[in-house]
Backbone bond lengths (Angstrom), bond angles and torsions (degrees), N, CA, C in turn:
res aa  C-N    CA-C-N  psi(-1)  N-CA   C-N-CA  omega(-1)  CA-C   N-CA-C  phi
1 E - - - 1.470 - - 1.521 112.71 -
2 W 1.346 116.93 -19.35 1.465 119.30 -179.07 1.521 111.98 -73.78
3 S 1.326 117.71 -9.40 1.465 121.29 177.77 1.522 112.20 -104.99
4 T 1.331 117.46 8.73 1.463 121.11 -176.28 1.527 112.06 -57.26
5 A 1.330 116.52 -39.76 1.469 120.09 -177.47 1.518 112.05 -61.49
6 W 1.335 117.25 -20.52 1.464 121.79 -178.93 1.519 112.70 -99.30
7 G 1.327 116.28 -11.08 1.458 119.61 -176.02 1.511 112.77 98.24
8 G 1.332 117.21 15.32 1.453 121.66 179.43 1.514 112.24 121.05
9 A 1.346 115.74 167.12 1.458 120.88 -176.41 1.522 112.80 -63.20
10 A 1.336 116.78 -41.97 1.466 119.11 -179.38 1.518 111.43 -63.81
11 A 1.333 116.32 -42.55 1.468 120.10 178.85 1.524 110.59 -62.77
12 Q 1.333 117.48 -39.89 1.458 119.91 -179.92 1.529 110.99 -69.67
13 W 1.328 116.95 -39.06 1.463 119.38 179.11 1.524 111.03 -61.33
14 Y 1.339 116.46 -53.29 1.464 120.23 -175.27 1.530 112.94 -74.86
15 G 1.346 116.80 -28.88 1.453 119.57 -177.54 1.506 114.87 -92.37
16 C 1.346 117.11 -19.58 1.465 119.89 -173.61 1.519 113.09 -128.51
17 V 1.327 117.06 -56.31 1.466 120.45 -170.74 1.529 111.49 -75.75
18 L 1.328 117.59 -52.27 1.470 119.93 -176.74 1.530 113.22 -58.79
19 P 1.344 120.43 -42.23 1.467 118.20 177.38 1.527 113.45 -59.04
20 R 1.336 117.11 -25.07 1.460 120.42 -178.91 1.530 112.69 -88.38
21 V 1.323 117.07 -26.44 1.465 120.05 -175.36 1.528 112.26 -108.53
22 R 1.324 118.06 -1.85 1.463 122.03 -170.94 1.529 113.57 -59.33
23 R 1.336 117.91 -32.52 1.466 119.97 -177.20 1.523 111.72 -66.06
24 F 1.319 117.22 -19.65 1.463 121.19 -176.65 1.526 112.31 -101.34
25 L 1.330 116.26 6.00 1.459 122.79 179.11 1.532 109.40 -121.60
26 P 1.340 118.75 149.40 1.466 125.57 -2.12 1.524 111.63 -71.03
27 A 1.323 115.07 158.78 1.458 122.13 179.13 1.517 108.33 -129.95
28 T 1.319 116.50 141.33 1.458 119.10 178.96 1.518 110.83 -62.11
29 S 1.335 116.49 -46.93 1.460 120.33 -177.59 1.530 110.16 -131.91
30 V 1.331 115.84 132.12 1.464 122.22 -179.50 1.526 109.36 -120.63
31 L 1.305 115.47 135.14 1.458 123.24 170.16 1.513 107.47 -108.64
32 E 1.338 117.43 121.53 1.460 120.88 175.29 1.514 108.81 -109.43
33 I 1.316 115.98 121.72 1.464 121.16 178.38 1.521 109.21 -95.60
34 A 1.320 115.32 128.82 1.467 123.40 -179.52 1.527 111.90 60.01
35 P 1.346 117.73 62.52 1.462 120.18 -179.96 1.520 113.96 -71.56
36 G 1.338 117.34 -12.55 1.461 118.74 -177.28 1.515 110.17 63.51
37 F 1.343 116.41 -126.11 1.462 120.63 178.04 1.529 111.87 -99.41
38 G 1.339 116.20 16.60 1.464 119.67 173.17 1.508 115.07 94.87
39 R 1.332 116.80 25.40 1.470 119.50 -178.38 1.520 112.07 -56.94
40 W 1.347 117.49 -44.11 1.466 120.45 179.13 1.517 111.93 -97.13
41 T 1.328 117.38 -22.13 1.462 121.70 179.73 1.521 110.91 -55.68
42 Q 1.326 116.51 -42.17 1.463 120.88 -176.36 1.527 112.17 -58.41
43 F 1.322 116.83 -29.11 1.462 120.82 179.35 1.529 111.66 -91.60
44 L 1.324 117.14 -39.17 1.463 120.71 -179.74 1.530 111.78 -60.90
45 L 1.330 117.31 -33.04 1.460 120.72 -177.57 1.525 112.73 -62.43
46 D 1.316 116.62 -22.76 1.466 119.94 178.63 1.529 112.27 -81.30
47 H 1.335 116.87 -1.59 1.465 120.19 -174.90 1.528 112.73 -126.28
48 C 1.334 117.88 18.55 1.458 119.23 -179.00 1.530 110.26 -151.04
49 D 1.339 115.16 164.23 1.462 120.87 176.05 1.519 111.30 -86.98
50 T 1.333 116.39 -37.42 1.454 121.00 177.12 1.524 109.53 -138.49
51 L 1.322 116.23 149.42 1.460 121.76 177.39 1.517 108.76 -140.11
52 I 1.324 116.08 133.71 1.450 121.56 171.35 1.524 108.25 -118.92
53 G 1.326 115.99 124.26 1.453 121.57 177.72 1.512 109.71 -104.81
54 V 1.322 116.65 129.42 1.456 121.86 -176.58 1.521 109.29 -122.85
55 D 1.333 115.98 125.41 1.459 120.44 -176.06 1.522 109.97 -138.62
56 L 1.320 115.39 146.25 1.464 121.45 177.75 1.529 111.16 -69.17
57 S 1.325 117.10 -26.57 1.460 122.14 -174.00 1.530 111.72 -93.04
58 P 1.331 118.62 118.61 1.464 120.41 174.89 1.527 112.12 -59.52
59 K 1.333 116.94 -33.22 1.460 120.73 178.96 1.523 110.93 -61.01
60 C 1.328 116.78 -41.91 1.465 120.49 179.24 1.528 111.15 -67.99
61 V 1.315 116.71 -41.70 1.461 120.39 179.03 1.523 110.51 -62.03
62 E 1.331 116.95 -44.89 1.466 120.59 178.86 1.528 110.92 -62.59
63 A 1.338 116.81 -40.27 1.469 120.28 179.79 1.530 110.85 -63.67
64 C 1.334 116.89 -41.90 1.468 120.05 179.34 1.527 111.31 -68.92
65 Q 1.327 117.10 -39.13 1.465 119.84 178.06 1.521 111.07 -60.39
66 E 1.330 116.23 -38.55 1.458 120.43 178.83 1.531 111.10 -73.67
67 R 1.326 116.33 -43.84 1.461 119.99 -176.29 1.518 111.96 -65.53
68 F 1.334 117.01 -38.79 1.465 120.88 -174.97 1.527 111.87 -109.65
69 A 1.314 116.34 30.91 1.465 121.13 -177.82 1.526 112.19 -60.07
70 S 1.322 117.14 -28.71 1.470 120.50 -178.46 1.527 113.12 -84.14
71 R 1.323 117.11 -4.74 1.463 121.28 -178.32 1.527 109.06 -101.23
72 S 1.314 116.27 95.71 1.464 121.02 -175.38 1.522 112.88 -65.54
73 E 1.330 116.45 -20.35 1.470 119.75 -179.62 1.530 112.66 -79.10
74 A 1.327 117.22 -5.32 1.466 121.24 -176.59 1.522 111.24 -108.69
75 T 1.335 116.39 130.43 1.458 121.97 172.68 1.520 108.68 -129.08
76 F 1.330 115.90 155.20 1.459 121.01 -176.35 1.525 109.63 -138.08
77 A 1.335 115.35 145.49 1.459 120.28 -177.43 1.521 110.21 -150.35
78 T 1.322 115.99 153.50 1.462 121.27 174.18 1.527 109.02 -89.29
79 N 1.325 115.02 153.05 1.467 119.85 174.14 1.517 109.54 -138.76
80 D 1.321 116.21 -173.78 1.463 121.22 -177.77 1.518 112.75 -90.93
81 G 1.335 117.52 5.07 1.452 120.30 177.52 1.508 115.04 93.59
82 H 1.351 117.40 1.02 1.476 117.99 178.33 1.522 113.77 -155.79
83 S 1.343 118.76 -3.54 1.456 120.03 178.44 1.524 110.26 -131.75
84 L 1.346 115.47 165.67 1.469 121.12 -172.59 1.527 110.64 -133.48
85 P 1.335 118.45 59.88 1.467 119.86 -176.67 1.523 113.83 -65.24
86 M 1.330 117.17 -19.50 1.467 120.80 -178.77 1.529 113.28 -84.48
87 V 1.337 117.65 -1.70 1.464 121.97 -177.44 1.523 109.51 -106.47
88 D 1.323 116.61 129.75 1.465 121.54 -177.77 1.528 111.88 -72.21
89 D 1.313 115.38 155.66 1.465 121.71 175.94 1.531 110.15 -60.71
90 S 1.335 115.89 142.94 1.472 123.35 172.90 1.530 112.51 48.66
91 S 1.334 116.13 43.98 1.471 120.03 -174.30 1.524 114.27 -118.58
92 I 1.344 118.31 -6.64 1.468 121.12 -171.03 1.524 110.84 -113.63
93 D 1.332 115.78 125.68 1.465 120.57 176.49 1.528 111.97 -87.15
94 L 1.334 116.95 -32.50 1.462 120.91 178.46 1.516 109.63 -140.78
95 A 1.334 116.26 119.25 1.461 122.35 169.38 1.525 107.06 -98.34
96 F 1.316 116.83 126.02 1.464 122.23 -169.44 1.524 109.94 -130.83
97 S 1.341 115.58 135.42 1.463 120.49 169.95 1.514 108.35 -153.94
98 F 1.339 115.51 126.69 1.464 120.12 -179.64 1.520 109.85 -137.99
99 D 1.335 116.01 132.19 1.468 123.55 176.15 1.523 113.40 71.11
100 S 1.322 118.04 27.01 1.462 119.58 177.41 1.526 112.38 -136.19
101 L 1.333 117.36 -52.18 1.465 120.30 -175.17 1.523 113.17 -73.37
102 V 1.340 117.62 2.20 1.472 120.04 172.56 1.530 110.88 -62.96
103 H 1.338 116.60 -18.65 1.458 120.76 -175.01 1.529 113.42 -97.26
104 V 1.319 118.29 -5.04 1.465 119.77 -175.74 1.525 110.67 -98.56
105 E 1.326 114.79 151.11 1.457 121.25 -176.74 1.530 111.35 -82.58
106 A 1.336 114.74 171.28 1.471 121.38 -175.56 1.522 112.16 -59.26
107 E 1.330 117.17 -34.64 1.468 120.42 -179.48 1.528 111.14 -61.61
108 T 1.331 116.36 -40.45 1.463 120.38 178.67 1.523 110.82 -67.28
109 L 1.328 116.52 -44.49 1.465 119.81 178.10 1.527 111.24 -60.54
110 A 1.324 116.25 -38.58 1.469 119.33 179.13 1.522 110.45 -59.99
111 G 1.342 116.61 -39.42 1.461 119.79 177.55 1.514 111.62 -62.06
112 Y 1.320 116.83 -43.74 1.461 120.30 179.80 1.529 111.96 -66.91
113 F 1.337 117.43 -40.74 1.460 119.27 179.78 1.530 110.83 -64.21
114 G 1.322 116.36 -35.93 1.453 119.42 175.34 1.522 111.32 -61.79
115 E 1.329 116.27 -38.27 1.453 120.92 177.50 1.534 111.80 -71.36
116 F 1.331 116.55 -36.18 1.473 118.90 176.97 1.528 110.53 -59.84
117 A 1.321 116.47 -38.86 1.467 120.02 179.07 1.526 110.89 -60.66
118 R 1.317 116.50 -25.61 1.470 121.49 179.35 1.526 112.53 -89.47
119 V 1.340 118.08 -41.95 1.471 119.84 -167.96 1.526 114.54 -94.61
120 L 1.332 118.86 -20.01 1.461 119.52 -178.65 1.525 111.38 -70.19
121 T 1.334 115.92 141.39 1.457 120.79 172.66 1.540 108.88 -68.58
122 P 1.340 118.57 169.63 1.471 119.83 -178.81 1.525 113.51 -53.37
123 N 1.329 117.82 -34.73 1.464 121.17 177.00 1.523 112.12 -108.55
124 G 1.324 115.94 19.15 1.453 120.04 178.66 1.518 112.10 -69.91
125 V 1.326 115.92 157.55 1.462 121.16 -176.94 1.531 108.58 -141.54
126 A 1.315 115.79 149.77 1.458 121.70 175.59 1.523 109.25 -115.33
127 F 1.325 115.77 135.65 1.465 123.96 -179.85 1.522 105.56 -120.29
128 I 1.332 116.72 102.88 1.455 121.33 -167.71 1.530 110.90 -126.14
129 H 1.322 116.10 123.99 1.469 124.43 176.36 1.528 107.89 -94.57
130 H 1.334 116.80 119.70 1.467 120.52 -174.44 1.521 110.31 -141.38
131 S 1.304 115.68 177.75 1.464 121.68 -178.73 1.531 111.93 -76.08
132 N 1.322 114.82 152.49 1.471 122.21 167.95 1.531 109.27 -128.77
133 Y 1.330 116.19 15.95 1.462 121.44 -174.72 1.533 112.38 -60.97
134 G 1.316 116.35 -31.04 1.460 119.35 -178.73 1.518 113.53 -59.24
135 A 1.334 117.00 -23.51 1.462 120.64 -179.97 1.522 111.89 -67.98
136 Y 1.341 117.70 -14.53 1.468 121.53 -175.77 1.525 112.90 -116.35
137 Q 1.312 116.86 11.28 1.457 119.87 -177.89 1.526 112.54 -57.84
138 R 1.332 116.54 -35.88 1.470 119.53 -177.59 1.521 112.38 -70.68
139 L 1.349 117.22 -15.74 1.462 120.30 179.60 1.523 113.35 -83.44
140 S 1.325 117.97 -14.60 1.464 120.86 -174.50 1.522 113.22 -57.24
141 P 1.349 120.49 -46.93 1.472 119.01 178.55 1.524 112.53 -60.58
142 L 1.340 117.26 -38.60 1.463 120.40 179.23 1.528 110.49 -64.41
143 M 1.329 117.05 -44.35 1.463 121.01 178.84 1.524 110.77 -59.78
144 N 1.321 116.08 -44.81 1.464 119.78 -178.95 1.528 111.22 -62.50
145 G 1.335 116.30 -39.01 1.458 119.53 179.46 1.511 112.50 -67.11
146 L 1.332 116.27 -41.84 1.455 119.75 179.68 1.520 112.04 -67.00
147 R 1.335 117.13 -37.99 1.461 119.71 179.91 1.520 111.35 -65.39
148 A 1.330 115.95 -26.76 1.460 120.00 -178.74 1.529 112.72 -82.58
149 A 1.325 117.51 -10.12 1.465 120.43 -178.06 1.530 110.54 -70.49
150 S 1.317 117.34 121.61 1.470 121.47 -172.87 1.522 112.84 -73.04
151 R 1.338 118.77 -19.81 1.461 120.42 -175.27 1.528 113.56 -85.92
152 L 1.327 117.76 -3.15 1.452 119.99 179.62 1.521 110.82 -70.11
153 S 1.325 116.83 144.37 1.463 121.22 176.49 1.522 110.01 -68.70
154 I 1.325 115.73 161.76 1.465 119.68 179.83 1.527 111.64 -60.82
155 P 1.366 120.28 -45.28 1.473 119.22 177.21 1.521 112.93 -59.53
156 A 1.329 116.86 -38.32 1.459 120.05 179.51 1.525 110.99 -66.09
157 R 1.325 116.23 -39.89 1.463 119.68 178.34 1.523 110.87 -64.43
158 R 1.338 115.81 -39.87 1.466 119.55 179.52 1.522 110.82 -63.76
159 L 1.350 116.59 -41.82 1.457 120.34 179.57 1.525 110.77 -63.21
160 L 1.330 116.61 -43.24 1.461 120.53 -179.85 1.522 111.21 -67.46
161 S 1.337 115.41 -36.35 1.460 118.95 176.97 1.517 110.79 -62.34
162 E 1.333 116.33 -42.83 1.456 120.94 178.47 1.518 110.99 -67.90
163 A 1.332 116.27 -37.32 1.463 120.23 179.16 1.522 111.31 -64.07
164 G 1.341 116.42 -26.73 1.453 120.29 178.93 1.514 113.30 -86.10
165 N 1.331 118.13 -1.49 1.455 122.46 179.21 1.523 109.02 -83.45
166 T 1.311 117.05 114.93 1.464 120.79 -176.78 1.518 112.85 -84.38
167 H 1.325 118.46 -8.69 1.463 122.42 -177.57 1.530 111.39 51.89
168 L 1.334 114.57 35.60 1.467 123.07 177.11 1.524 112.36 60.91
169 R 1.330 116.90 26.07 1.462 119.58 175.85 1.530 109.61 -72.35
170 A 1.331 115.81 146.13 1.462 121.16 -177.31 1.526 110.69 -71.43
171 P 1.336 118.33 124.50 1.463 120.71 -176.01 1.524 115.13 -75.82
172 S 1.332 118.24 -13.67 1.472 119.54 -177.73 1.519 112.47 -91.00
173 V 1.341 117.74 1.32 1.470 120.48 -172.55 1.519 111.03 -112.67
174 T 1.323 115.41 134.77 1.467 123.15 171.87 1.526 108.03 -135.92
175 A 1.323 116.00 165.31 1.458 119.81 175.69 1.529 110.54 -59.45
176 A 1.320 116.06 -42.93 1.466 120.33 -178.99 1.531 111.37 -64.47
177 E 1.344 116.82 -38.95 1.460 120.12 179.49 1.526 111.01 -66.17
178 V 1.323 116.87 -39.24 1.461 120.13 177.50 1.528 110.62 -63.02
179 S 1.320 116.91 -42.29 1.459 120.05 177.45 1.531 110.52 -60.39
180 R 1.333 116.44 -40.55 1.472 120.23 179.02 1.523 111.40 -65.95
181 L 1.343 116.85 -43.35 1.463 120.80 179.51 1.528 111.03 -60.73
182 C 1.326 116.18 -38.28 1.463 119.83 177.83 1.523 111.44 -62.99
183 R 1.326 116.07 -44.96 1.465 119.69 179.76 1.530 110.81 -60.50
184 E 1.320 117.28 -37.89 1.461 120.90 179.88 1.528 111.60 -62.40
185 E 1.327 116.34 -28.12 1.462 120.63 -178.87 1.529 112.27 -97.18
186 G 1.338 116.84 9.24 1.451 120.18 178.90 1.516 113.32 79.20
187 L 1.338 117.09 17.32 1.458 122.51 177.77 1.529 109.03 -109.57
188 R 1.317 116.02 178.29 1.462 119.01 -178.22 1.529 110.20 -144.55
189 C 1.323 115.79 132.23 1.466 120.19 168.97 1.527 107.74 -74.56
190 V 1.327 116.47 126.57 1.463 119.85 179.85 1.524 111.48 -112.58
191 G 1.336 116.86 -4.61 1.456 121.27 176.78 1.515 110.42 -167.99
192 Q 1.335 116.81 137.08 1.458 121.83 178.00 1.523 109.53 -140.92
193 E 1.330 115.46 128.03 1.461 121.70 177.33 1.524 108.10 -115.12
194 C 1.325 115.99 113.06 1.456 121.38 177.56 1.527 108.74 -93.67
195 M 1.342 116.40 131.41 1.465 119.43 -177.29 1.523 109.79 -153.42
196 G 1.340 115.22 169.43 1.448 120.84 175.96 1.512 110.90 -92.62
197 P 1.345 118.21 155.33 1.465 120.54 176.79 1.525 110.95 -53.54
198 E 1.338 116.20 142.17 1.461 120.81 -171.01 1.524 113.87 -66.37
199 H 1.336 117.15 -21.84 1.469 120.04 -176.36 1.521 111.74 -95.60
200 W 1.323 117.34 14.01 1.460 120.59 -166.95 1.522 110.72 -132.62
201 I 1.333 117.38 111.62 1.462 121.09 -178.38 1.529 111.71 -62.71
202 G 1.342 116.52 -24.90 1.464 120.00 176.60 1.513 113.15 -65.76
203 G 1.348 117.20 -8.65 1.455 120.81 177.64 1.511 113.48 -63.79
204 A 1.329 117.19 -14.14 1.460 119.51 174.99 1.520 111.05 -72.42
205 F 1.345 116.81 -16.60 1.460 121.00 -175.88 1.531 111.84 -110.91
206 L 1.328 116.43 -49.49 1.461 120.75 -178.31 1.526 108.83 -111.96
207 L 1.309 116.17 119.17 1.462 122.08 -176.90 1.524 108.26 -93.90
208 L 1.329 116.28 84.63 1.457 122.20 -172.29 1.526 113.11 -77.39
209 D 1.334 117.84 -15.27 1.460 121.89 -175.88 1.519 111.05 -115.89
210 C 1.333 114.71 162.87 1.468 120.37 174.29 1.522 108.85 -152.47
211 I 1.312 116.74 142.16 1.461 122.81 168.24 1.520 107.00 -107.70
212 S 1.328 116.09 124.28 1.461 120.93 177.90 1.518 110.05 -112.50
213 V 1.319 115.90 134.34 1.460 122.49 173.87 1.529 106.99 -104.33
214 V 1.326 115.43 123.89 1.465 121.77 -171.38 1.529 109.52 -121.66
215 A 1.325 116.49 133.41 1.464 121.26 -178.52 1.526 109.83 -140.91
216 R 1.316 114.63 172.80 1.468 119.92 176.11 1.528 110.39 -84.60
217 P 1.314 118.35 141.95 1.468 119.78 171.70 1.528 110.09 -58.38
218 G 1.311 116.09 135.29 1.458 120.43 -179.83 1.512 114.54 86.48
219 S 1.340 117.56 -3.39 1.463 119.97 178.71 1.523 110.25 -79.53
220 R 1.316 116.52 176.10 1.468 120.41 -179.72 1.521 111.88 -65.36
221 W 1.344 117.22 -19.73 1.462 121.12 -178.20 1.519 112.76 -95.37
222 D 1.313 117.15 -5.46 1.468 120.59 -173.03 1.528 111.46 -65.05
223 R 1.329 115.42 135.34 1.463 122.63 176.84 1.528 106.97 -170.96
224 P 1.327 119.17 167.75 1.474 120.56 172.45 1.531 110.04 -61.29
225 N 1.301 116.05 143.48 1.458 121.16 -177.54 1.534 111.45 -61.25
226 R 1.310 116.20 132.97 1.464 122.53 175.61 1.523 108.15 -111.01
227 V 1.324 116.33 115.57 1.463 122.16 -177.11 1.526 108.88 -107.99
228 V 1.317 116.28 125.80 1.458 122.53 -178.40 1.523 109.09 -121.96
229 K 1.320 116.72 135.48 1.468 121.95 174.02 1.527 108.08 -101.85
230 N 1.327 115.80 107.70 1.459 121.72 -176.66 1.526 109.47 -99.91
231 R 1.331 116.40 97.86 1.466 120.81 -179.20 1.532 112.19 -87.89
232 S 1.315 117.26 5.87 1.466 121.23 -179.09 1.522 112.53 -112.48
233 F 1.336 117.57 12.30 1.463 120.36 -176.09 1.530 111.57 -59.87
234 W 1.335 116.73 -41.81 1.463 119.60 -179.50 1.530 110.94 -65.86
235 M 1.349 117.03 -28.63 1.462 120.27 177.31 1.537 110.89 -72.70
236 E 1.335 117.00 -30.68 1.461 119.91 175.34 1.516 110.28 -58.30
237 A 1.336 116.15 -43.77 1.467 120.63 -178.80 1.519 110.95 -58.81
238 R 1.315 116.93 -44.13 1.456 120.14 -178.55 1.527 111.39 -68.64
239 A 1.329 117.12 -36.43 1.461 120.36 178.78 1.527 111.15 -66.70
240 V 1.338 116.54 -43.84 1.461 120.36 179.06 1.528 110.53 -65.35
241 Q 1.328 116.40 -39.52 1.461 119.80 178.56 1.536 111.71 -60.94
242 R 1.334 116.04 -42.50 1.458 119.46 179.35 1.533 111.69 -64.75
243 L 1.333 115.99 -42.26 1.470 119.87 178.00 1.526 111.02 -64.45
244 N 1.332 115.66 -37.42 1.456 119.90 -179.08 1.518 111.88 -63.66
245 E 1.325 116.64 -30.60 1.461 120.57 178.68 1.536 111.89 -68.53
246 V 1.327 116.37 -26.44 1.463 120.53 -178.40 1.529 111.09 -93.09
247 Y 1.347 116.23 -42.97 1.467 120.32 -171.79 1.528 112.55 -109.36
């Protein structure tokens, strides 16, 4: 149901996720953090030799083990939500997480970035979807005051109400904080796309989400960080959904 705005998981993968991660595929080894029930796993398996999915929930791990039982290249394991003891040093070409880590706080991300510094190959890269809600924390009192104003029209009140919906994004995380956490672990953000949740028209105003691409200094991906503010992300979802209805 989380892909409904795109017309389904396949439409979202081909219309949204793959265009953003394609430069890092195919990959010999993929680490997927928080695969859930395998929404993205089913597509990632076609682009790698081995995949390990790590999830905090035993229920999700069991579901993936059952769903992908015929795929010998796929293994799944539970973890504590911030470390990767089951992953070997310098063994991962692509660490991937989309539509899950938006809910975790900076402390959890710091744990994962520390592990990325250990498990990524010399040219390995991490593609991580996380919160940017912390960038708007100072606006919360203003939003609350405006919503309380009795003279606002009903449409204006609805817009402000939606603007105040955090969609359970982590308040301690921003794009800038993620870049700092990476530097602390000897890694580097080489690209960040800030955008609004795809199901939310308010995403044109408040960019609650961010995708960060993380690499090692000196790797083939190393470059100064490029930060983009994509205020049309929610429109992408509607465009892909319309195309999916035809094709």
